[in-house]
N, C-alpha and C positions, 0 to 999 in steps of 0.2 A: 613759374619756371620750375621744371622738375630737376631736382638735384639728388645725388646719392651720397650716403655717408661713406667715410673712408673704409669702414668695414665691408660694406656691400661692394664697393669698388674692388677691394682686394679679392673678395670671393669671385666676382665676375671675371677679373683679369686672369685668374688661375686657369679658367676653362676656355678663355677666348683665343680664337685663331683669327688674326687679321686677314680678311679676304677681300676680294674685289667685287663684292656684291653691288648691284646697281643702286646708286644713291637716289634719295627722294628728290623729286623735281620741284616741289613746292616749298615755300617758306611760310610756315604758320606764324601768325601773330597771336601769341598766347595772352591770356588775361592774368595779370599778376594778382595772386590771391593770398599771399602769405600774410599772416597776422602782424599787426603793428605793435611793437612793444614800448614805444615811447610816445607820450601824448604831446599835443601841441603846446609848447612853452615858449614860443618865439617872442612873446611880449616882454620876457624878462630883459632887463637892461644889460647891455654888453658889459658895462663897467663893473658889474658885480659878479661876473664869472671869472674864475681864475685865468689869467692870461697865459699864453705860451711864454716860456722862459728862454733866455739865451744861456750859453754855456756857463756864465758866471753866476747865474741864479739857480741854485740847486734844490731849494725846497720852499715850502710855503712860508716858513718862518722869516725869511729875509725878503719877501716880496714888498714892493712899495705899496702904500695904501691907494685905493682907487680914488679918483677925483670926486669931490663932493657933489651930490645931486642937488638940484635947485629945490626939488619938492619931496625928496625921499632920503631916508638914511638907509644904511645897509640892512639894519634890522627890520625895516618896514617892507622889504621886498618879499613878496609872497612865495614861499617855497612849497606851498601846499600842505595838506593835512596828512600827518603820519597815521598809518592804519594799524600799527602794532604788529606788522607782519614778521619782523625779525624775532620777536619774542614767541609768537605763535609757532613759527617754523622751528625754533630751537627746542621747543618742548617735545616735538614729535619727529624731528628730523636729525639725522646725523648721529654717528657714534664716535667715541674717543678712539684715536689711533695711537699706536705705540711703535716702538722699535725704530727701524730705519726710516719708515714713512713719516713718523712724528718729527724726526730730525729734518727730513727733506722739506717738510711743510711748515716748519717753525720760521716763518718769514716776517721780518721786521726791518723796515727801511731805516730805522734809527741806528741799526747796526751795519748798514751798507758800507762797503769799503770805498766805493766810488762817490756816491752822493748821499751821505748820511743826513737824515732829517731829524727833527725833534721827535720825541715819543708821542705816538698817537693811540687813542682808544675810542671806543664808541661814545664815551663821555665827552669827547672833544667836539661833538657835533650836535647841532639842532637838526632833528630828523624831519624830512618833508615828505612829499608825495612819492609813491612808487613810480619808477620809470619803466620797469619791465621785470620779467622773470627769465632767468637763464636756466640752463640744464642743471647747474650746480648751486643755484641760489638766486637771490633777488638783487635788484638794483634800485637804489633810492636817491632822490635829490636831497642833498644835505647842505648845511651852512656851518662853517667853522665858528665856534663860540667866541674865540679870541679875534681881536681886530687884525686885519681888516675884514673879517667875516666873509670869506670867499665862498661862492657856491660851487659845489662839486657833485659828481655822481659817485656814490659809494656802492661798490659791487661786492656781493658776498659769495664765497665759495665754501662748501662743506668738505672738510678734509676727507672724511670717510668715503664720500661719494667719488672724490677724485681718485682715491686708492682703489675703490671697487671697479672703476672704469680704466684703471691702470694708466692714468694721465698725470700722476703726481710729478714726475720728472719733466714732462712737457709743460705743465703749469709753472713750475719753478723757472724753466728756461724762458717761457713767455714773459714772466715778470722781470727776470734779469735783463732781458733784451729791451723791453719797453721802458724800464726805468732810466735807461741811459740815452734815450732818444730825445732830441730837441729840434723840432721842425714845425713850422706853422700848419702843415698839412698832415701831421702825425699826431694822433691823440696822445696827450700827455698822461703819464702815470706819476702823480705827485708824491705818493707814499703808500705804504702798506703796513699792516699789522695783523696780529692773529690772537685768537683765544684758544680754549681747549678744543673746540670743535670746528672753528671757522677761520677763513682768511678774508681780510677786508682790503679791497683795492680802492685807493683814492684817485679817481679818474677825472680828467678834464670834462666839464659839463658841455656837451654838444647840444646847444639850445634848440636846434631845429630837427634833432632826432636822426632817424635812419634815412639814408639816401634812398634805400629801397622803397620807403614809404612814399617818397615823391614819385618814383618811377611807377609804382603800382597805381598811384592816383591818376597819372596822365597816360600811362601805357608806354610811351616812349618820349624821349627828349628831342628838342630841336637840335640842329647841327651846331648852332651857336652855343647853346647850353652844354651840349656834349663836349665840344672842343674846349670849353673853359674848364670843365671838370678834368678832362684828360691832360690838359696843360698842368693843372695842379698835381695830378697823380704822377706825371712824369717827373716833375720837380721833386716830389717826395721820394720817388724811387731812386733818383740820382743820389739823394742824400743817404738813403738806406743802403744802397749798394756800395757807396763810399765808406760806410761803416761795416762792410762785409755782412750785411743782414739781407737775407733773401726772404721775402714775405711768404710766398708759395700758396697763398689762399686769397688772392684778390678776387672780389666779386661784390656786387651791389650791397649784399647783406652785411658786409664787413666794412662799409664806409658810412661815416656819420657826417652831419652838417653842423657847423658852428653857428653861433647866434647871427652872424652876418651872411650865412649861406655858404661859407667856405668849406671845402671838403677836408675830411679828417680820416686818415687810414687808421682803422682800429683792428682789434682781434688779431693778436700775434701768436695765436695758438699753434699754428703750423710753421711759424718762422724759425729760422735757424741762423746762428752766427757761424759762418763758415769761411774762415780766412782764405782757405783754398778755393772756395766757391764751387765745390764739386760734391754732389750728394747722390744717394741711390734710393732713399726712402720714397715710397709712393704716398702722396698726401694731397690735400687740397680738395677741390670740388670737381666732380666729373666733367661738367660742361666747360670747365676752364683748364683741364689737364692738357699739357702740350704733348706732341707725338712721342718725345723721348720718355716721358713718364708712362704713357699708355703702353709703350713697347718695352718697358722695364729697363731702360738704359740709364746711364749716369746722366745727371743733370746739373746745371749751374744757375747763376742768376738770370739767365736768359728765359727761364720759365716765367718770370715776371713780365718780360717784354711780350711774350705770347699772350699772357693774361690781359695785358693792357690792350692788345688788339681785340680780344674777345669782348672786353668791357666796352670799348668804343662802339663795336657792332651792336651790342645789347642795348646800350643807351639809345641808339637811333632807331632800332628795329623792334625792340621790346622782347627779344629772345636771343640767346647765344647762337652763334653761327652754325654750330655742329649738332645742336640738340635734335634728338629723335625721340619723341615722347612714347613711341610704340616699343622701342627696343634700346636697352642700354648697350648691347653689343653693336648695334648700328651706329650709335653715337661714337663708340670707340673707333669703329672703322672709318667713319667720316673724319675724325680727328687725324688718324694715322695717314689718310690720303690727302689731308688738307682740302676736303671737299667743300670749298668756299663758294657760296652763291650770293650775289647782291641783287636786291630789288632795285627797280628803276628809280626809286625815290632818293637814293643816296647819291651825293655829288661825286664827281670824278676825283676831287681832292681828298675827300674822306675815304673813298675806295683805295686810293693810292697809299694812304697812311696805313689803313687796316691790312692791305695786302703785303706791305713791307714788314709789318710786325708778325703776321701769321705765316711765317716761313717754316718749312719742315726742318731745315738745317738751322740750329740755334745760332750758328756763326753768321748766318745771312740776315738775321733779324735786325731791324733798324735800331741803331744805338739811341739811347735816351737823349743824348745831346742833340741828335738830329730830329728826334720827335719834337723837341722844344722849339726848333726853328723851322719845322715843316710848314709850308704855306697855309695848310688848313688850320693849324693851330695859331699861327701868327695873325691870320685873317680875322679871327674872332677874339683875340686876346684882349682882355679888359685892362684899361689903364688903372682902374681901382681894384686892388688885390681882393680876391674873394667875391667880387660882384658877379652875379650870374645874369 
C-alpha cells in the first residue's frame, strides 16, 4: 500500500487544485509488501502478559498476580535473548538536549498527576528479544523483575532525534493521552521514564504483533474477520470520542493484535485531546484523509468515522478505496469527490456500511452507535470477545 508522509502531503496540497478529472475505472489489488517489525510470539501464555486495567487499577504495582501455571513459573517463560542493542545504540546515537526541550521531554510516570506509578528504570526489567525498530529507537520484549513479573513491550525514543524532527510536543501529547486510556481494544501505556538521552515507554505486549502483518500475509480478510475487527474498532472509538480523543491516524499499520487475536489501537502520535472536537491541522496518512482535511477545512471526530470506512474497505479488498498509485494528486481528487467503487465480491450489507461511513459531509457519516448495531456487524459478531 502506498502511503505518504505528513510532510509530503503538506507539500502536495499546497499546489493541488481539486478538479473533475476522469477517475480510474479499475480497482487494483496490491501486494502488501511492508516489512514486519514484530516476530511471531503467539505461543506466549496469555496469563503472563500484563492485562488491561480498569479505572481503579492505575499501575503495575497494584495488579493482582497471574494464576499459577501447572507446568511453568513466570520466570520460566521465554522472553527471548537480548541482543545488547540498547547499549550499542546509546554509544553512537543521540545527543544530550537542554533548555525547554529537556524540560518537555523529562517524562516520568511516577510524577503523573492522574495515574502516578512506582519509579521505574532499565534496572527494573529483564531484557528479552527485540520486537522491532522505530524511527526514534527500538522496541524490546521485557519482563518486570519484581513479582508478578509481567511481560511488556519497552519502547525507546531518543530525545535529540525527537527535537531534530520537531515532534517533542507531539510526543509528550501522545504519552499524556495514552496513559489515561483504559479500554480492551486500546493498547495500554503502563508507565514511562527517562534518562539523559532517552525516553522509555512501558507498553502492553501485543502477542500477535501487527495487524498489517496478517493482512500482508493473506492479501485481504474475509467479511467475517473484517466485520469482527470493525466491531472492536467502533467500540474503541466510542470510548475514545467519549474521552474527547480523536485518533486521526487509523490504518492497519497502527493496529496490533493481542495474544488472543483481539484488536488493539496503538500509535497515538497524531491524536489530539480536543474537548471542542474541532481542529484544523492536516495530519494522518494520505489514503485515509477525509475530504475536509484534503480541502483544508475544519475537522472534528468524524474524521475517525471516515477512516473506519476506509479501513473496512481495505480489510476486504486489500487496498484503500481512493488509492491511485500513479498520482498523489489523483488520490486527493478521488477523496474529494468520494469516488467510491465496489468490486462484485463485496456483499450488499458491507457496501451499505462503507457507503454510510464514507460520506462527503461529516454530519452525514453513520454514528458509531449505529455501526455497532449495523446488520453486517451483528451478523458476524462473536459471542467470545476477541475471537476472530
